[in-house]
mmCIF file as Biopython writes it, N, C-alpha, C and O atoms, coordinates in Angstrom:
data_model
#
loop_
_atom_site.group_PDB
_atom_site.id
_atom_site.type_symbol
_atom_site.label_atom_id
_atom_site.label_alt_id
_atom_site.label_comp_id
_atom_site.label_asym_id
_atom_site.label_entity_id
_atom_site.label_seq_id
_atom_site.pdbx_PDB_ins_code
_atom_site.Cartn_x
_atom_site.Cartn_y
_atom_site.Cartn_z
_atom_site.occupancy
_atom_site.B_iso_or_equiv
_atom_site.auth_seq_id
_atom_site.auth_asym_id
_atom_site.pdbx_PDB_model_num
ATOM 1   N N  . MET A ? 1  ? 118.677 -41.354 -140.860 1.0 0.0 1  A 1 
ATOM 2   C CA . MET A ? 1  ? 116.944 -41.686 -140.688 1.0 0.0 1  A 1 
ATOM 3   C C  . MET A ? 1  ? 116.092 -39.875 -140.480 1.0 0.0 1  A 1 
ATOM 4   O O  . MET A ? 1  ? 116.621 -38.953 -139.860 1.0 0.0 1  A 1 
ATOM 5   N N  . PHE A ? 2  ? 115.200 -39.826 -140.939 1.0 0.0 2  A 1 
ATOM 6   C CA . PHE A ? 2  ? 115.038 -38.058 -140.911 1.0 0.0 2  A 1 
ATOM 7   C C  . PHE A ? 2  ? 113.441 -38.107 -140.005 1.0 0.0 2  A 1 
ATOM 8   O O  . PHE A ? 2  ? 112.533 -38.932 -140.106 1.0 0.0 2  A 1 
ATOM 9   N N  . LEU A ? 3  ? 113.556 -36.804 -139.065 1.0 0.0 3  A 1 
ATOM 10  C CA . LEU A ? 3  ? 112.731 -36.548 -138.062 1.0 0.0 3  A 1 
ATOM 11  C C  . LEU A ? 3  ? 110.956 -36.519 -138.639 1.0 0.0 3  A 1 
ATOM 12  O O  . LEU A ? 3  ? 109.986 -36.536 -137.882 1.0 0.0 3  A 1 
ATOM 13  N N  . GLY A ? 4  ? 110.922 -36.486 -139.704 1.0 0.0 4  A 1 
ATOM 14  C CA . GLY A ? 4  ? 109.520 -36.801 -140.611 1.0 0.0 4  A 1 
ATOM 15  C C  . GLY A ? 4  ? 109.763 -37.943 -140.268 1.0 0.0 4  A 1 
ATOM 16  O O  . GLY A ? 4  ? 109.597 -37.930 -139.048 1.0 0.0 4  A 1 
ATOM 17  N N  . GLU A ? 5  ? 110.064 -38.968 -140.581 1.0 0.0 5  A 1 
ATOM 18  C CA . GLU A ? 5  ? 109.713 -40.434 -140.308 1.0 0.0 5  A 1 
ATOM 19  C C  . GLU A ? 5  ? 109.813 -41.070 -138.898 1.0 0.0 5  A 1 
ATOM 20  O O  . GLU A ? 5  ? 109.342 -42.197 -138.743 1.0 0.0 5  A 1 
ATOM 21  N N  . ILE A ? 6  ? 110.452 -40.359 -137.759 1.0 0.0 6  A 1 
ATOM 22  C CA . ILE A ? 6  ? 110.311 -40.517 -136.281 1.0 0.0 6  A 1 
ATOM 23  C C  . ILE A ? 6  ? 109.018 -40.418 -136.060 1.0 0.0 6  A 1 
ATOM 24  O O  . ILE A ? 6  ? 108.187 -41.256 -135.713 1.0 0.0 6  A 1 
ATOM 25  N N  . PHE A ? 7  ? 108.908 -38.720 -136.425 1.0 0.0 7  A 1 
ATOM 26  C CA . PHE A ? 7  ? 107.358 -37.938 -135.566 1.0 0.0 7  A 1 
ATOM 27  C C  . PHE A ? 7  ? 106.413 -37.882 -136.938 1.0 0.0 7  A 1 
ATOM 28  O O  . PHE A ? 7  ? 106.035 -36.867 -137.523 1.0 0.0 7  A 1 
ATOM 29  N N  . GLY A ? 8  ? 106.124 -39.370 -137.301 1.0 0.0 8  A 1 
ATOM 30  C CA . GLY A ? 8  ? 105.138 -39.325 -137.968 1.0 0.0 8  A 1 
ATOM 31  C C  . GLY A ? 8  ? 103.730 -39.132 -137.720 1.0 0.0 8  A 1 
ATOM 32  O O  . GLY A ? 8  ? 103.541 -39.323 -136.519 1.0 0.0 8  A 1 
ATOM 33  N N  . PRO A ? 9  ? 102.388 -38.768 -138.461 1.0 0.0 9  A 1 
ATOM 34  C CA . PRO A ? 9  ? 100.927 -39.110 -137.805 1.0 0.0 9  A 1 
ATOM 35  C C  . PRO A ? 9  ? 100.814 -40.112 -136.647 1.0 0.0 9  A 1 
ATOM 36  O O  . PRO A ? 9  ? 100.492 -39.840 -135.491 1.0 0.0 9  A 1 
ATOM 37  N N  . ASP A ? 10 ? 101.182 -41.503 -137.224 1.0 0.0 10 A 1 
ATOM 38  C CA . ASP A ? 10 ? 101.040 -42.801 -136.453 1.0 0.0 10 A 1 
ATOM 39  C C  . ASP A ? 10 ? 101.465 -42.433 -135.047 1.0 0.0 10 A 1 
ATOM 40  O O  . ASP A ? 10 ? 100.581 -42.755 -134.253 1.0 0.0 10 A 1 
ATOM 41  N N  . LEU A ? 11 ? 102.409 -41.923 -134.520 1.0 0.0 11 A 1 
ATOM 42  C CA . LEU A ? 11 ? 102.959 -41.716 -133.202 1.0 0.0 11 A 1 
ATOM 43  C C  . LEU A ? 11 ? 102.241 -40.689 -132.844 1.0 0.0 11 A 1 
ATOM 44  O O  . LEU A ? 11 ? 101.547 -40.916 -131.853 1.0 0.0 11 A 1 
ATOM 45  N N  . LEU A ? 12 ? 102.121 -39.285 -133.437 1.0 0.0 12 A 1 
ATOM 46  C CA . LEU A ? 12 ? 101.115 -38.331 -132.693 1.0 0.0 12 A 1 
ATOM 47  C C  . LEU A ? 12 ? 99.730  -38.945 -132.478 1.0 0.0 12 A 1 
ATOM 48  O O  . LEU A ? 12 ? 99.036  -38.175 -131.814 1.0 0.0 12 A 1 
ATOM 49  N N  . VAL A ? 13 ? 99.231  -39.828 -132.742 1.0 0.0 13 A 1 
ATOM 50  C CA . VAL A ? 13 ? 98.162  -40.213 -132.486 1.0 0.0 13 A 1 
ATOM 51  C C  . VAL A ? 13 ? 98.060  -41.241 -131.360 1.0 0.0 13 A 1 
ATOM 52  O O  . VAL A ? 13 ? 96.995  -41.290 -130.745 1.0 0.0 13 A 1 
ATOM 53  N N  . VAL A ? 14 ? 99.069  -42.080 -131.021 1.0 0.0 14 A 1 
ATOM 54  C CA . VAL A ? 14 ? 100.191 -42.628 -129.913 1.0 0.0 14 A 1 
ATOM 55  C C  . VAL A ? 14 ? 100.128 -41.723 -128.674 1.0 0.0 14 A 1 
ATOM 56  O O  . VAL A ? 14 ? 99.795  -42.203 -127.590 1.0 0.0 14 A 1 
ATOM 57  N N  . VAL A ? 15 ? 100.416 -40.531 -128.797 1.0 0.0 15 A 1 
ATOM 58  C CA . VAL A ? 15 ? 100.757 -39.670 -127.994 1.0 0.0 15 A 1 
ATOM 59  C C  . VAL A ? 15 ? 99.825  -39.190 -127.799 1.0 0.0 15 A 1 
ATOM 60  O O  . VAL A ? 15 ? 100.047 -39.087 -126.593 1.0 0.0 15 A 1 
ATOM 61  N N  . ILE A ? 16 ? 98.550  -38.606 -127.944 1.0 0.0 16 A 1 
ATOM 62  C CA . ILE A ? 16 ? 97.557  -38.089 -127.596 1.0 0.0 16 A 1 
ATOM 63  C C  . ILE A ? 16 ? 96.809  -39.100 -127.369 1.0 0.0 16 A 1 
ATOM 64  O O  . ILE A ? 16 ? 95.736  -38.706 -126.911 1.0 0.0 16 A 1 
ATOM 65  N N  . VAL A ? 17 ? 96.865  -40.507 -127.493 1.0 0.0 17 A 1 
ATOM 66  C CA . VAL A ? 17 ? 95.855  -41.467 -126.902 1.0 0.0 17 A 1 
ATOM 67  C C  . VAL A ? 17 ? 96.552  -41.576 -125.470 1.0 0.0 17 A 1 
ATOM 68  O O  . VAL A ? 17 ? 95.725  -41.720 -124.570 1.0 0.0 17 A 1 
ATOM 69  N N  . ILE A ? 18 ? 97.795  -41.543 -125.078 1.0 0.0 18 A 1 
ATOM 70  C CA . ILE A ? 18 ? 98.389  -41.970 -123.928 1.0 0.0 18 A 1 
ATOM 71  C C  . ILE A ? 18 ? 98.161  -40.914 -122.856 1.0 0.0 18 A 1 
ATOM 72  O O  . ILE A ? 18 ? 98.113  -41.006 -121.629 1.0 0.0 18 A 1 
ATOM 73  N N  . ALA A ? 19 ? 97.999  -39.590 -123.922 1.0 0.0 19 A 1 
ATOM 74  C CA . ALA A ? 19 ? 97.831  -38.168 -122.946 1.0 0.0 19 A 1 
ATOM 75  C C  . ALA A ? 19 ? 96.411  -38.236 -122.262 1.0 0.0 19 A 1 
ATOM 76  O O  . ALA A ? 19 ? 96.268  -37.694 -121.166 1.0 0.0 19 A 1 
ATOM 77  N N  . VAL A ? 20 ? 95.197  -38.981 -122.963 1.0 0.0 20 A 1 
ATOM 78  C CA . VAL A ? 20 ? 94.177  -38.831 -122.638 1.0 0.0 20 A 1 
ATOM 79  C C  . VAL A ? 20 ? 93.953  -40.300 -121.207 1.0 0.0 20 A 1 
ATOM 80  O O  . VAL A ? 20 ? 93.135  -40.361 -120.289 1.0 0.0 20 A 1 
ATOM 81  N N  . VAL A ? 21 ? 94.666  -40.919 -121.462 1.0 0.0 21 A 1 
ATOM 82  C CA . VAL A ? 21 ? 94.389  -42.292 -120.725 1.0 0.0 21 A 1 
ATOM 83  C C  . VAL A ? 21 ? 94.759  -41.439 -119.223 1.0 0.0 21 A 1 
ATOM 84  O O  . VAL A ? 21 ? 94.004  -41.173 -118.288 1.0 0.0 21 A 1 
ATOM 85  N N  . ILE A ? 22 ? 96.462  -41.088 -119.437 1.0 0.0 22 A 1 
ATOM 86  C CA . ILE A ? 22 ? 97.125  -40.685 -118.495 1.0 0.0 22 A 1 
ATOM 87  C C  . ILE A ? 22 ? 96.437  -39.162 -117.350 1.0 0.0 22 A 1 
ATOM 88  O O  . ILE A ? 22 ? 96.428  -39.306 -116.127 1.0 0.0 22 A 1 
ATOM 89  N N  . PHE A ? 23 ? 95.946  -37.880 -117.986 1.0 0.0 23 A 1 
ATOM 90  C CA . PHE A ? 23 ? 95.287  -37.038 -117.741 1.0 0.0 23 A 1 
ATOM 91  C C  . PHE A ? 23 ? 93.944  -37.171 -117.316 1.0 0.0 23 A 1 
ATOM 92  O O  . PHE A ? 23 ? 93.657  -37.087 -116.122 1.0 0.0 23 A 1 
ATOM 93  N N  . GLY A ? 24 ? 92.967  -37.403 -118.329 1.0 0.0 24 A 1 
ATOM 94  C CA . GLY A ? 24 ? 91.771  -37.968 -118.433 1.0 0.0 24 A 1 
ATOM 95  C C  . GLY A ? 24 ? 91.430  -36.708 -119.629 1.0 0.0 24 A 1 
ATOM 96  O O  . GLY A ? 24 ? 92.211  -35.921 -120.163 1.0 0.0 24 A 1 
ATOM 97  N N  . GLY A ? 25 ? 89.720  -36.902 -119.825 1.0 0.0 25 A 1 
ATOM 98  C CA . GLY A ? 25 ? 89.802  -36.353 -121.129 1.0 0.0 25 A 1 
ATOM 99  C C  . GLY A ? 25 ? 89.500  -34.429 -120.991 1.0 0.0 25 A 1 
ATOM 100 O O  . GLY A ? 25 ? 89.821  -33.534 -121.773 1.0 0.0 25 A 1 
ATOM 101 N N  . SER A ? 26 ? 88.630  -34.362 -119.414 1.0 0.0 26 A 1 
ATOM 102 C CA . SER A ? 26 ? 88.141  -33.407 -118.777 1.0 0.0 26 A 1 
ATOM 103 C C  . SER A ? 26 ? 89.728  -32.179 -118.623 1.0 0.0 26 A 1 
ATOM 104 O O  . SER A ? 26 ? 89.684  -31.048 -119.107 1.0 0.0 26 A 1 
ATOM 105 N N  . SER A ? 27 ? 90.644  -32.577 -118.078 1.0 0.0 27 A 1 
ATOM 106 C CA . SER A ? 27 ? 91.736  -32.179 -118.223 1.0 0.0 27 A 1 
ATOM 107 C C  . SER A ? 27 ? 92.795  -31.625 -119.091 1.0 0.0 27 A 1 
ATOM 108 O O  . SER A ? 27 ? 93.696  -30.823 -118.846 1.0 0.0 27 A 1 
ATOM 109 N N  . ILE A ? 28 ? 92.417  -32.332 -120.303 1.0 0.0 28 A 1 
ATOM 110 C CA . ILE A ? 28 ? 93.324  -31.843 -121.552 1.0 0.0 28 A 1 
ATOM 111 C C  . ILE A ? 28 ? 93.141  -30.504 -122.020 1.0 0.0 28 A 1 
ATOM 112 O O  . ILE A ? 28 ? 94.021  -29.944 -122.675 1.0 0.0 28 A 1 
ATOM 113 N N  . PRO A ? 29 ? 91.986  -29.916 -121.710 1.0 0.0 29 A 1 
ATOM 114 C CA . PRO A ? 29 ? 91.953  -28.169 -122.311 1.0 0.0 29 A 1 
ATOM 115 C C  . PRO A ? 29 ? 92.306  -27.290 -121.054 1.0 0.0 29 A 1 
ATOM 116 O O  . PRO A ? 29 ? 92.345  -26.059 -121.050 1.0 0.0 29 A 1 
ATOM 117 N N  . LYS A ? 30 ? 92.545  -28.084 -120.036 1.0 0.0 30 A 1 
ATOM 118 C CA . LYS A ? 30 ? 93.019  -27.161 -118.947 1.0 0.0 30 A 1 
ATOM 119 C C  . LYS A ? 30 ? 94.470  -27.087 -118.957 1.0 0.0 30 A 1 
ATOM 120 O O  . LYS A ? 30 ? 95.060  -26.022 -118.780 1.0 0.0 30 A 1 
ATOM 121 N N  . LEU A ? 31 ? 95.109  -28.287 -119.179 1.0 0.0 31 A 1 
ATOM 122 C CA . LEU A ? 31 ? 96.969  -28.892 -119.714 1.0 0.0 31 A 1 
ATOM 123 C C  . LEU A ? 31 ? 97.082  -27.894 -120.536 1.0 0.0 31 A 1 
ATOM 124 O O  . LEU A ? 31 ? 97.940  -27.035 -120.336 1.0 0.0 31 A 1 
ATOM 125 N N  . ALA A ? 32 ? 96.305  -27.842 -121.510 1.0 0.0 32 A 1 
ATOM 126 C CA . ALA A ? 32 ? 96.980  -26.671 -122.983 1.0 0.0 32 A 1 
ATOM 127 C C  . ALA A ? 32 ? 96.718  -25.178 -122.353 1.0 0.0 32 A 1 
ATOM 128 O O  . ALA A ? 32 ? 97.639  -24.374 -122.213 1.0 0.0 32 A 1 
ATOM 129 N N  . ARG A ? 33 ? 95.399  -24.905 -121.999 1.0 0.0 33 A 1 
ATOM 130 C CA . ARG A ? 33 ? 95.437  -23.539 -121.497 1.0 0.0 33 A 1 
ATOM 131 C C  . ARG A ? 33 ? 96.891  -23.015 -120.605 1.0 0.0 33 A 1 
ATOM 132 O O  . ARG A ? 33 ? 97.693  -22.111 -120.836 1.0 0.0 33 A 1 
ATOM 133 N N  . SER A ? 34 ? 96.808  -23.943 -119.599 1.0 0.0 34 A 1 
ATOM 134 C CA . SER A ? 34 ? 97.732  -23.468 -118.859 1.0 0.0 34 A 1 
ATOM 135 C C  . SER A ? 34 ? 99.499  -23.593 -119.715 1.0 0.0 34 A 1 
ATOM 136 O O  . SER A ? 34 ? 100.568 -23.110 -119.342 1.0 0.0 34 A 1 
ATOM 137 N N  . LEU A ? 35 ? 99.234  -24.276 -120.705 1.0 0.0 35 A 1 
ATOM 138 C CA . LEU A ? 35 ? 100.717 -24.195 -121.560 1.0 0.0 35 A 1 
ATOM 139 C C  . LEU A ? 35 ? 100.761 -23.160 -122.131 1.0 0.0 35 A 1 
ATOM 140 O O  . LEU A ? 35 ? 101.855 -22.616 -122.276 1.0 0.0 35 A 1 
ATOM 141 N N  . GLY A ? 36 ? 99.567  -22.560 -122.639 1.0 0.0 36 A 1 
ATOM 142 C CA . GLY A ? 36 ? 99.580  -21.654 -123.639 1.0 0.0 36 A 1 
ATOM 143 C C  . GLY A ? 36 ? 99.817  -20.253 -122.724 1.0 0.0 36 A 1 
ATOM 144 O O  . GLY A ? 36 ? 100.465 -19.324 -123.208 1.0 0.0 36 A 1 
ATOM 145 N N  . GLN A ? 37 ? 99.289  -20.177 -121.473 1.0 0.0 37 A 1 
ATOM 146 C CA . GLN A ? 37 ? 99.528  -18.926 -121.116 1.0 0.0 37 A 1 
ATOM 147 C C  . GLN A ? 37 ? 101.018 -19.028 -120.081 1.0 0.0 37 A 1 
ATOM 148 O O  . GLN A ? 37 ? 101.427 -17.965 -119.616 1.0 0.0 37 A 1 
ATOM 149 N N  . ALA A ? 38 ? 101.579 -19.980 -119.843 1.0 0.0 38 A 1 
ATOM 150 C CA . ALA A ? 38 ? 103.148 -19.803 -119.427 1.0 0.0 38 A 1 
ATOM 151 C C  . ALA A ? 38 ? 103.929 -19.463 -120.743 1.0 0.0 38 A 1 
ATOM 152 O O  . ALA A ? 38 ? 104.831 -18.626 -120.725 1.0 0.0 38 A 1 
ATOM 153 N N  . LYS A ? 39 ? 103.575 -20.110 -121.855 1.0 0.0 39 A 1 
ATOM 154 C CA . LYS A ? 39 ? 104.312 -19.427 -122.811 1.0 0.0 39 A 1 
ATOM 155 C C  . LYS A ? 39 ? 104.071 -18.121 -123.502 1.0 0.0 39 A 1 
ATOM 156 O O  . LYS A ? 39 ? 104.944 -17.823 -124.317 1.0 0.0 39 A 1 
ATOM 157 N N  . SER A ? 40 ? 103.404 -17.552 -123.406 1.0 0.0 40 A 1 
ATOM 158 C CA . SER A ? 40 ? 102.779 -16.287 -123.554 1.0 0.0 40 A 1 
ATOM 159 C C  . SER A ? 40 ? 103.582 -15.354 -122.469 1.0 0.0 40 A 1 
ATOM 160 O O  . SER A ? 40 ? 103.723 -14.151 -122.690 1.0 0.0 40 A 1 
ATOM 161 N N  . GLU A ? 41 ? 104.011 -15.864 -121.491 1.0 0.0 41 A 1 
ATOM 162 C CA . GLU A ? 41 ? 104.171 -15.061 -120.663 1.0 0.0 41 A 1 
ATOM 163 C C  . GLU A ? 41 ? 105.876 -15.356 -120.275 1.0 0.0 41 A 1 
ATOM 164 O O  . GLU A ? 41 ? 106.658 -14.769 -119.527 1.0 0.0 41 A 1 
ATOM 165 N N  . PHE A ? 42 ? 105.998 -16.429 -121.076 1.0 0.0 42 A 1 
ATOM 166 C CA . PHE A ? 42 ? 107.491 -16.460 -121.212 1.0 0.0 42 A 1 
ATOM 167 C C  . PHE A ? 42 ? 107.924 -15.868 -122.743 1.0 0.0 42 A 1 
ATOM 168 O O  . PHE A ? 42 ? 109.082 -16.092 -123.095 1.0 0.0 42 A 1 
ATOM 169 N N  . LYS A ? 43 ? 107.235 -15.287 -123.458 1.0 0.0 43 A 1 
ATOM 170 C CA . LYS A ? 43 ? 107.930 -14.269 -124.694 1.0 0.0 43 A 1 
ATOM 171 C C  . LYS A ? 43 ? 107.271 -13.191 -124.106 1.0 0.0 43 A 1 
ATOM 172 O O  . LYS A ? 43 ? 107.634 -12.255 -124.819 1.0 0.0 43 A 1 
ATOM 173 N N  . THR A ? 44 ? 106.585 -12.765 -123.316 1.0 0.0 44 A 1 
ATOM 174 C CA . THR A ? 44 ? 106.535 -11.309 -122.411 1.0 0.0 44 A 1 
ATOM 175 C C  . THR A ? 44 ? 107.611 -11.230 -121.665 1.0 0.0 44 A 1 
ATOM 176 O O  . THR A ? 44 ? 108.099 -10.123 -121.438 1.0 0.0 44 A 1 
ATOM 177 N N  . GLY A ? 45 ? 108.194 -12.433 -121.131 1.0 0.0 45 A 1 
ATOM 178 C CA . GLY A ? 45 ? 109.687 -11.726 -120.262 1.0 0.0 45 A 1 
ATOM 179 C C  . GLY A ? 45 ? 110.710 -11.552 -121.376 1.0 0.0 45 A 1 
ATOM 180 O O  . GLY A ? 45 ? 111.598 -10.764 -121.049 1.0 0.0 45 A 1 
ATOM 181 N N  . LEU A ? 46 ? 110.868 -12.166 -122.850 1.0 0.0 46 A 1 
ATOM 182 C CA . LEU A ? 46 ? 111.849 -12.113 -123.351 1.0 0.0 46 A 1 
ATOM 183 C C  . LEU A ? 46 ? 111.677 -10.816 -124.091 1.0 0.0 46 A 1 
ATOM 184 O O  . LEU A ? 46 ? 112.677 -10.139 -124.334 1.0 0.0 46 A 1 
ATOM 185 N N  . ASN A ? 47 ? 110.645 -10.474 -124.415 1.0 0.0 47 A 1 
ATOM 186 C CA . ASN A ? 47 ? 110.572 -9.218  -125.226 1.0 0.0 47 A 1 
ATOM 187 C C  . ASN A ? 47 ? 110.940 -8.238  -124.225 1.0 0.0 47 A 1 
ATOM 188 O O  . ASN A ? 47 ? 111.586 -7.362  -124.800 1.0 0.0 47 A 1 
ATOM 189 N N  . SER A ? 48 ? 110.797 -7.923  -122.692 1.0 0.0 48 A 1 
ATOM 190 C CA . SER A ? 48 ? 111.165 -7.076  -121.870 1.0 0.0 48 A 1 
ATOM 191 C C  . SER A ? 48 ? 112.068 -7.191  -121.932 1.0 0.0 48 A 1 
ATOM 192 O O  . SER A ? 48 ? 112.587 -6.081  -122.049 1.0 0.0 48 A 1 
ATOM 193 N N  . LEU A ? 49 ? 112.998 -8.198  -121.934 1.0 0.0 49 A 1 
ATOM 194 C CA . LEU A ? 49 ? 114.315 -7.999  -121.877 1.0 0.0 49 A 1 
ATOM 195 C C  . LEU A ? 49 ? 115.023 -7.537  -123.358 1.0 0.0 49 A 1 
ATOM 196 O O  . LEU A ? 49 ? 115.989 -6.777  -123.294 1.0 0.0 49 A 1 
ATOM 197 N N  . ASN A ? 50 ? 114.718 -7.829  -124.207 1.0 0.0 50 A 1 
ATOM 198 C CA . ASN A ? 50 ? 115.324 -6.905  -125.356 1.0 0.0 50 A 1 
ATOM 199 C C  . ASN A ? 50 ? 114.626 -5.801  -125.659 1.0 0.0 50 A 1 
ATOM 200 O O  . ASN A ? 50 ? 115.097 -5.410  -126.727 1.0 0.0 50 A 1 
ATOM 201 N N  . VAL A ? 51 ? 113.551 -4.897  -125.234 1.0 0.0 51 A 1 
ATOM 202 C CA . VAL A ? 51 ? 112.941 -4.266  -125.780 1.0 0.0 51 A 1 
ATOM 203 C C  . VAL A ? 51 ? 113.575 -2.686  -124.499 1.0 0.0 51 A 1 
ATOM 204 O O  . VAL A ? 51 ? 113.108 -1.554  -124.622 1.0 0.0 51 A 1 
ATOM 205 N N  . THR A ? 52 ? 114.520 -3.008  -123.546 1.0 0.0 52 A 1 
ATOM 206 C CA . THR A ? 52 ? 114.885 -2.622  -122.738 1.0 0.0 52 A 1 
ATOM 207 C C  . THR A ? 52 ? 115.885 -1.405  -123.487 1.0 0.0 52 A 1 
ATOM 208 O O  . THR A ? 52 ? 116.744 -1.711  -124.315 1.0 0.0 52 A 1 
ATOM 209 N N  . THR A ? 53 ? 115.587 0.217   -122.992 1.0 0.0 53 A 1 
ATOM 210 C CA . THR A ? 53 ? 116.149 0.714   -123.437 1.0 0.0 53 A 1 
ATOM 211 C C  . THR A ? 53 ? 116.853 2.149   -122.817 1.0 0.0 53 A 1 
ATOM 212 O O  . THR A ? 53 ? 116.134 2.703   -121.984 1.0 0.0 53 A 1 
ATOM 213 N N  . ASN A ? 54 ? 117.798 2.642   -123.025 1.0 0.0 54 A 1 
ATOM 214 C CA . ASN A ? 54 ? 118.706 3.762   -122.289 1.0 0.0 54 A 1 
ATOM 215 C C  . ASN A ? 54 ? 117.820 5.230   -122.663 1.0 0.0 54 A 1 
ATOM 216 O O  . ASN A ? 54 ? 117.422 5.261   -123.828 1.0 0.0 54 A 1 
ATOM 217 N N  . PRO A ? 55 ? 117.565 6.111   -122.040 1.0 0.0 55 A 1 
ATOM 218 C CA . PRO A ? 55 ? 116.725 7.234   -121.805 1.0 0.0 55 A 1 
ATOM 219 C C  . PRO A ? 55 ? 116.919 8.102   -122.838 1.0 0.0 55 A 1 
ATOM 220 O O  . PRO A ? 55 ? 115.987 8.479   -123.549 1.0 0.0 55 A 1 
ATOM 221 N N  . GLY A ? 56 ? 119.155 8.793   -123.125 1.0 0.0 56 A 1 
ATOM 222 C CA . GLY A ? 56 ? 119.213 8.975   -123.856 1.0 0.0 56 A 1 
ATOM 223 C C  . GLY A ? 56 ? 119.948 8.799   -125.117 1.0 0.0 56 A 1 
ATOM 224 O O  . GLY A ? 56 ? 120.942 9.339   -125.603 1.0 0.0 56 A 1 
ATOM 225 N N  . ASP A ? 57 ? 119.034 7.747   -125.542 1.0 0.0 57 A 1 
ATOM 226 C CA . ASP A ? 57 ? 120.487 6.939   -126.462 1.0 0.0 57 A 1 
ATOM 227 C C  . ASP A ? 57 ? 119.329 6.620   -127.774 1.0 0.0 57 A 1 
ATOM 228 O O  . ASP A ? 57 ? 119.288 5.577   -128.427 1.0 0.0 57 A 1 
ATOM 229 N N  . ASP A ? 58 ? 118.564 7.638   -127.919 1.0 0.0 58 A 1 
ATOM 230 C CA . ASP A ? 58 ? 117.286 7.657   -129.175 1.0 0.0 58 A 1 
ATOM 231 C C  . ASP A ? 58 ? 116.603 6.786   -129.390 1.0 0.0 58 A 1 
ATOM 232 O O  . ASP A ? 58 ? 116.130 6.663   -130.520 1.0 0.0 58 A 1 
ATOM 233 N N  . ASN A ? 59 ? 116.308 5.860   -128.364 1.0 0.0 59 A 1 
ATOM 234 C CA . ASN A ? 59 ? 115.385 4.394   -128.043 1.0 0.0 59 A 1 
ATOM 235 C C  . ASN A ? 59 ? 116.200 3.223   -129.288 1.0 0.0 59 A 1 
ATOM 236 O O  . ASN A ? 59 ? 115.640 2.766   -130.284 1.0 0.0 59 A 1 
ATOM 237 N N  . THR A ? 60 ? 117.262 3.022   -128.966 1.0 0.0 60 A 1 
ATOM 238 C CA . THR A ? 60 ? 117.717 1.767   -129.512 1.0 0.0 60 A 1 
ATOM 239 C C  . THR A ? 60 ? 117.917 0.620   -128.680 1.0 0.0 60 A 1 
ATOM 240 O O  . THR A ? 60 ? 118.734 0.595   -127.759 1.0 0.0 60 A 1 
ATOM 241 N N  . ALA A ? 61 ? 117.062 -0.469  -129.051 1.0 0.0 61 A 1 
ATOM 242 C CA . ALA A ? 61 ? 117.254 -1.982  -127.571 1.0 0.0 61 A 1 
ATOM 243 C C  . ALA A ? 61 ? 119.077 -1.972  -127.616 1.0 0.0 61 A 1 
ATOM 244 O O  . ALA A ? 61 ? 119.930 -1.941  -128.503 1.0 0.0 61 A 1 
ATOM 245 N N  . THR A ? 62 ? 119.064 -2.011  -126.238 1.0 0.0 62 A 1 
ATOM 246 C CA . THR A ? 62 ? 120.406 -2.663  -125.965 1.0 0.0 62 A 1 
ATOM 247 C C  . THR A ? 62 ? 120.362 -4.119  -124.917 1.0 0.0 62 A 1 
ATOM 248 O O  . THR A ? 62 ? 119.413 -4.373  -124.176 1.0 0.0 62 A 1 
ATOM 249 N N  . SER A ? 63 ? 121.137 -4.654  -125.001 1.0 0.0 63 A 1 
ATOM 250 C CA . SER A ? 63 ? 121.350 -6.466  -124.474 1.0 0.0 63 A 1 
ATOM 251 C C  . SER A ? 63 ? 121.558 -5.582  -122.429 1.0 0.0 63 A 1 
ATOM 252 O O  . SER A ? 63 ? 122.039 -4.635  -121.805 1.0 0.0 63 A 1 
ATOM 253 N N  . PRO A ? 64 ? 120.781 -6.811  -122.308 1.0 0.0 64 A 1 
ATOM 254 C CA . PRO A ? 64 ? 121.305 -6.893  -120.982 1.0 0.0 64 A 1 
ATOM 255 C C  . PRO A ? 64 ? 122.778 -7.631  -120.509 1.0 0.0 64 A 1 
ATOM 256 O O  . PRO A ? 64 ? 123.150 -7.625  -119.335 1.0 0.0 64 A 1 
ATOM 257 N N  . PHE A ? 65 ? 123.245 -8.015  -121.178 1.0 0.0 65 A 1 
ATOM 258 C CA . PHE A ? 65 ? 124.490 -8.946  -121.501 1.0 0.0 65 A 1 
ATOM 259 C C  . PHE A ? 65 ? 125.511 -8.202  -121.825 1.0 0.0 65 A 1 
ATOM 260 O O  . PHE A ? 65 ? 125.299 -7.338  -122.675 1.0 0.0 65 A 1 
ATOM 261 N N  . PRO A ? 66 ? 126.812 -8.318  -121.279 1.0 0.0 66 A 1 
ATOM 262 C CA . PRO A ? 66 ? 128.008 -7.615  -121.679 1.0 0.0 66 A 1 
ATOM 263 C C  . PRO A ? 66 ? 128.661 -8.123  -123.365 1.0 0.0 66 A 1 
ATOM 264 O O  . PRO A ? 66 ? 128.485 -9.070  -124.131 1.0 0.0 66 A 1 
ATOM 265 N N  . THR A ? 67 ? 129.272 -7.180  -123.347 1.0 0.0 67 A 1 
ATOM 266 C CA . THR A ? 67 ? 129.584 -7.484  -125.237 1.0 0.0 67 A 1 
ATOM 267 C C  . THR A ? 67 ? 130.863 -7.918  -125.036 1.0 0.0 67 A 1 
ATOM 268 O O  . THR A ? 67 ? 131.501 -7.213  -124.253 1.0 0.0 67 A 1 
ATOM 269 N N  . GLN A ? 68 ? 131.572 -9.076  -125.604 1.0 0.0 68 A 1 
ATOM 270 C CA . GLN A ? 68 ? 132.953 -9.396  -125.692 1.0 0.0 68 A 1 
ATOM 271 C C  . GLN A ? 68 ? 133.531 -8.768  -126.331 1.0 0.0 68 A 1 
ATOM 272 O O  . GLN A ? 68 ? 132.899 -8.418  -127.327 1.0 0.0 68 A 1 
ATOM 273 N N  . GLY A ? 69 ? 134.911 -8.253  -126.248 1.0 0.0 69 A 1 
ATOM 274 C CA . GLY A ? 69 ? 135.412 -7.893  -127.420 1.0 0.0 69 A 1 
ATOM 275 C C  . GLY A ? 69 ? 136.807 -7.003  -126.737 1.0 0.0 69 A 1 
ATOM 276 O O  . GLY A ? 69 ? 137.616 -6.454  -127.485 1.0 0.0 69 A 1 
#
C-alpha cells in the first residue's frame, strides 16, 4: 500500500472539515500563522547551530557534537 493511496485528496478534505469543526473558521488562520512562526524559529535555531564558526579557522562551519573516531 502506497502513501499516495492512504493520504489522498479525499482524506485531506476530511481533515480540513474536522479542523474547521474543532477549531472554528476564524481561528484556523491564527493557528496556521503560529505554526509558520514556530517553523521559522526552529529553522533559525538549526541554522545558528550549523553556522557556528571558530575565529581562527578560516570560517569553516563546525559541528557542536564531538566526532566519533
